[in-house]
C-alpha positions, 0 to 999 in steps of 0.5 A: 499499499501507499503511503501518504499524510492521513487526518483521521476523525474519531467521534468525541465521547461527550459525556452529561455536564461536560462544559464544551467551547465551539469554536465555529460554524453555527453552534458556536459558543459556550454548553453544557452536556445536557444528555449524550447518546449515540444519537443524540445530543442536548446541548444547554446555552448557559446564558439562555438556557436554551436547549438544543438537540442535535445529531453527535457532531464534535471530532477529534483530528489528527494528521499522520504523516507516513500513514496506510491510505486507504487504511486496513480495516483492523485500522478504522 
């Protein structure tokens, strides 16, 4: 397999009560995680109290130098 620079994303496991700050996009700002499940996350704005149900969206990324791509199934 060929070697490439690859960016890998992994869904971040949000937990209830976690305080998060989203840097950009339509949900940017401070939020508290009210509930977190595999298919849905509920966030609460600490200022307005507004709650928002969203699909999981936070991802942790890493840059990998000299990575095999496409990745073998065992590495996903």
